[in-house]
N, C-alpha and C positions, 0 to 999 in steps of 0.2 A: 469364533466370537460372534459371527453373523449368525450362525443357528440357534446359538443361545439368545442373541436378542430377538430372534424371530419366535422362540418360545414366549418370550415374555411380552410381546407386542401382538401375537396372534390371538384372533378372535375365536372363542371356542362356543359353537352354536349349538352341538348336539347336547342332550341331556347325559348321556353316558360318558361322553368325553370329558364335559365340564366335572361331573359328577367323580369321575375317576381322578381326575387331576387334583380335585379338591380333597378327595380321600386321601390319596397319596401324601398330599400336604399335611393333613389332619394326622395322618399315621406319623409322619416325621414330627409334627409339632406335639404329637401325644408322647413320643420317646423321648423328646428334650423335657417334656412335663414330667414324666417318670424319673428323668435323670435329677431334675429339680426337687423332687419330692424325696428321691433317695437320699441326695444331698442334706436336706433337712433331717430326714429320719436319722440318718448316720451320726449328724453334728450336734443335733439338739434332743431328738427323741420325742417322745409323745408326753410333753411337759408344760410348764407354765409360761416357757418363751413362746413357744408355737402357738399355744392357746391365744397369748395376747397379739401375736403378729396377725393370725387368722381373724380374730375378731376385729382389729382396727382396720380391715376390708369394708366392714358393713356400711358404715355411713358413706364412704366414697363410692361403693358399688350401688347404693340406693340412691346417690346423686346421679350417677350415670344412666340408670334405667329409668329415672324420672325426668330430670332437667335436660340431662345430654341426650336423652331419647327423641328431643325435638330434630336432631340430626340423623335420625335413623335411617339406615338404608331402606327398609321396607317401605318407609313412607316416601322418600327422596327419588327412588329408581323409578317408580312408575312415571313421576312428573319428568325427570331428566329425559327418560326414553320418549316422550311426547314431544318435549321441546327439541331434542336432537334428531326427529324424525327426518330422513334424509340426508343426515349427516353434512349438510351445507356449511359454508362458512358462517352464514346468517344464524343458523340455528345453532350453531356451537356458541357464538357469541351471545344469544339470547339464554342459553343453558349456563353459560358462565356467570352472565350478570346475575342470574337467578343464585347461583351457589355463592356468590360473594354477599348477596343480601341474607341468607340464610347464616352465612358464618357470621356475620355483622351482629345480627339479633343474638345468636348462640354465645359470642362472646361476651356480650353486655349481660346477659340472663346469667351465665356461669359465674362471672366475676361477681355479681351482686350475692348469688347464692351462696358460693364458697366463702365470701368474707363472713357472711351471717353464720355459716356452720362453723368456720374456725373459732369465732367467738363463742358459739354455743358448745362446743365439742365437750368440756367438762360436764356438762349437765347432761347432754346425751348419752355420755359413757354409762350413766345409771339405767339407762333404758336398754341398750346393746349388751351390756355385760353387768349386770346386777350383781352376779356372785364374786365379782373380783374385789381383792382387797384395795387398800389405797395406793401401795406401790405398784401393783399391777395397772392399776386406772390411771395413774398418771403417765405411765409409759404408753398405755394405750392412747392416751390424748394426744401424747407427742406425736406417735406413728401415725394416727389417722390425720392428723392435720397436714403431714407431708404427703400423704396419700391423696389429698383432695386435689394434687395437680394431676392425678392419674385420670379421674373422668374427662377434664377437660383435653388433655392430649389425645385419648381415645375417641373423645368426642370428633376432634377434628380428623382424625384418621378415618372415623366412619364417614365424614363427607368426603374424603378421598375414596373411600371404598365404593361409596354410589356412584362415583364416575368410573372406576375401573370396572366394576361389575355391570354397570349399564352399556359400557362397550364391550362387554363380555372377556376382557382381559384378566380370565381367572388366575393365571399363573402367578402375576404379580401380586393379586390379593391374597394368594394362598400363601405368599412369603411371610405375610405380616404376623400371624400368630406365632412363626417360626423364631423370628427375630425378637419377639416379645418375650418369649421363654428364654431366649439366649441371654437377654438383658438381665433378668431375674437370677439365672444361673451365674453369670459373672458378679452380681452383687453378693450371691452366696459364697462364692470361692474367694473373691478380692477386697471386698468391703466389709463383710461380716466379720472376719477376724480383727478389724482395726476398729469398727465402728458399731459392732454389736447388731441389734435389731434394727437400728437405724441405717446400717449399711445393706441389710435386706430389702429394706423400702426403696432405698436409693436405685437398687437394682429394677426394682419394678417401676419407677420412674424411667430409669433409662430404657426399659423395654417397651413401655408407653411410647416414648420419643421414636425408637426405631420403628414401631408399628406403622406410624405415619410416614415416616421419612422413606421406607421402602417403597411407598406407592407414589410419592411426590415425581419423580422423574417421568413416570408413565403419564400423569395427570397432566402435567407441563407440556409434554410431548403433544397431547390430544388438543392442545389449545386451552387449556384451563389453568387458573392460578390461584393461589391463596391469597386474596386481596379483600380488604372491606369495602362496601359499597358506600357511595356519597349520598345515596338516597334509598328509601326501602319502598316496593311496591306492596303496601299493608294488605291489599286484596289476595295476593297470593301467599303472604306471611299467614293470614288469618286461616287460608285453606290448608296450609302445611300445618299449623297449630290445631285446627279441627280434625285432620286425619291423626295427627300425633297423640291427642289426648286419651283417645280410648286404648291405644296401644302402650302408652306410659300407665295408665291405669292398671292394666293388665300384668305389664312386667312389674309395676311397683307391689302389686300384690305378690307375685312370686318371691320378689326380693325380700317383702315382709314376712313370707313364710320362713325362709332362710334366718331372717333376723330373729324371729321368735324362737326358731330352733336352737340358735347359737347362744340366745340369752338362757334358755333351757339348760344347755348344756354347761353353761358357766357356773351353775350350782352345783354340778358334779364333781367328782375328784378330777384332779390336774390331768391334763391329757386328753380330756373328753372331747374339746373342740378340735385339737390336733387330729384325733381319731376320725371324727365325723369329717374333716375336710380332706384327709387322706383319702377315704374310701370314696367320697363325693368325687374327688378329682379322678380318682382311678377309673370310675364307671363314665366319666367324661370323656374318656379316650375313645371306647368304642362308639358312644353316642356321636362324637365329631366326625368319626370316620364313616359313619353310614348316615344318620339322621341328619345331621348339619350339612354334609355334603350334598345329598340328594335335594335337601330343601332351598339351599342356597343356589345351588344350579338350576332348579325348576324356576326361581322366582321371575328371573328377567323375562323368560319366555312366557310365563303365566301372565306376567303384566302385559306382555306384547298382544297375547290373545285376547284379552279383555279390552285392550286399546282398540283392536281390530272388529270387535264384536263377535269374535269366534268361540262363542260359548260352548260348543261341542268339543272344539279342539282343547279348550281350556280344561274340561273335565277329564278328556282322556289324559291330557298332561298330567294331573293329578293322580290318576289310578296308576299310570306309568312308574311315578316316582313313588307311590305307595307300596306297589308291588316290590320294588326294588329295595326299599327300606325294610318290608317284611322278610325278603329273601335272605337279607344279609344280618338284619338284627336277631332273629331267633337261635341261629347257631352260636352267636356271640353270647347270647344270653344264656343259653344253656350250658356253653362250655365255660363260661366265667364263674357260674353259680357251682358247679362241679369241681373246679380247680381253684376256687377262690384262695384257699389257704396255701396252696404252692405260689400261686401268682405273687401274693402278698408277701411270703417269706422270701421268693426270690427278689422282688422289687424293692421291699422295705426293710427287710429282717437284717439289719446290719447295724453296728455302732452302738449308740444310745437307744436305740429300738428295742425293746424287750420282747420275749417270747409271748407274754400276756398281750402286750400291744399288737404284736401281729396277728394273733388269734383274734382278738377284738375287732380288729379291722378288717380281717377276712370275714368275719359275719356281718358287719355294718356293710361290705361291699356286696354281699350277696342279697342283702335286703334292698339295696340301691337297684340292683339288676334286675330284680322282678320288672321293674318298670321301664326296662331299658327300650323295648319295642314300643311302647306307649309313648314314652319321651320323643322318640324318632318321628312318630305318625303326628304328635302334637305340633312340632315343629313346622310341618309340612302344611297341616290345615290351617294353622295361624297364618303362615305366609300366602296361602290360598286365598284366605279371605282378605288380608291385606292387597295382594293383587286386584282382587276384585272390587277394591274401595270401599268394604263392609268390615269396618274395625269394631263395631260394637258389640257385635255377638260374641266375638271370643274373648271380650273383657267380662261379659256376663258369666261365661263358663268359668274362665279364671277366677273370678271373685268366689263364686259358689265353692269350687275346689279348693281355694285357698282357706275360706273359712272352715270347710271340713278338715283340712289337713292340720291346721293349727288347733282345732278343739280336739281332734283325734291324739295330737301329740302330747297336748296337756294330760289328758286321760291316760295315756299309756306310761308318760313319765311317773304320775302319781302312783300307777298300777305296780311298775317294775323298777323305776329308779334307775335305768341304765342306758347309756347312749345309744343302745340298738333300738330303743323306742323311737328314735327320731326318723332313721332312715326308712324304718316300716310305715310312720306316718306319711312321709314324703312320697314313697312308692304308691300308697293306696289312693293319696290324693291325685297323683298323676294318672293312675288308671282310670279314676273317676272323671278326670278333666279331659281325657282323650276319648272317653266313651260320650261325652257331652257335645264335643266337637264333631265326632263322627255322626251322631245323630241330627245335630243341625246341619251340617254340611250334605248329608243325604235328601233331607227336606228341601234345601234352598237351590241346590244344583243337580238333583236327579240321584239316581241310584248309585252306589258306590261299592257295590259288591262285586 
């Protein structure tokens, strides 16, 4: 037990060690995500129920990346690292007070916006899923209203995650996505048979609750707690908001792209939204193992180098992470494209999931995987800019690439009328986006060849 406790309380300072730990966790989380999707495919197939289920996430997810991004780890970690410099009792108390102020503002804003979205959901359904019939639209509104709890719970978990990452306690942070997927699986196995789609989203809420709860003991053990502040230092809050707004705009554009793609899929035959999401989830597994792991592991160290004025070390750390992402992403990209049909058949080809659904999902997966390497590098470059305190330039690149993706998706759907037009437009947009970031980073920080 002592050895196990040491694993979850040990600081992981090296890039490779932290990335390996996060990569193993991402692999385990990906396995659970695949189990989740296999249960969905077996039980419901690619039909109207899963279309409604996946579409109902769009407004809550948009809320998460816009309003809830106020407590983004990429914004809070550099601030917390500065406040905890030296790790004294005084510096910990100063960081804890700051955390309480952020939590207070976050809770107030989320409460106001969530109530407004709850009331407006029937009208918003016409924007998110314009192709749905009235019965499907009513179910969509019901599920989306329940899911408004998810961004609040995940936002609080992000607040806790900013502490665990600042302390480099990556092991406990790595468990969060595992228990999140576990909650969804429990909902699918034990709640769906009794409550239908409502049971599925109840599993999502359970997973979001576990996502934060698993990190809470470590955060409390480090001298922090979840409490509301009696007063707010608005000078610091304005700085957090200033840093958050560009990131919020960038993520908001990315979510807007997915929202538009889902809206286009709602006009297609039943199951198109489900197939799009199945393929998107499958490509997210290798992306999490490599791109997310290395970018997350690198971020605290990048922030530290910038804080100390070590510009050369900052660039070298970015280069190191970029080489590792390239080294591991390209084989996964090529292997995934070549074996996509076998992988989808093995993972999803069961129960209500037909042969035609399997073939279409496999082709959609192949189109998503074209941009796997680009997506991994994009995560790294974005976090590098955030660590450097420069959040405006990633927003400009994201906005331009997002507009191109949306326009391209509309043109391709008009030309071919198939769900495959959506992942193709997505991948082209991602490749364009990383090219813009690459060029900008080279100009701002030096050669990255």
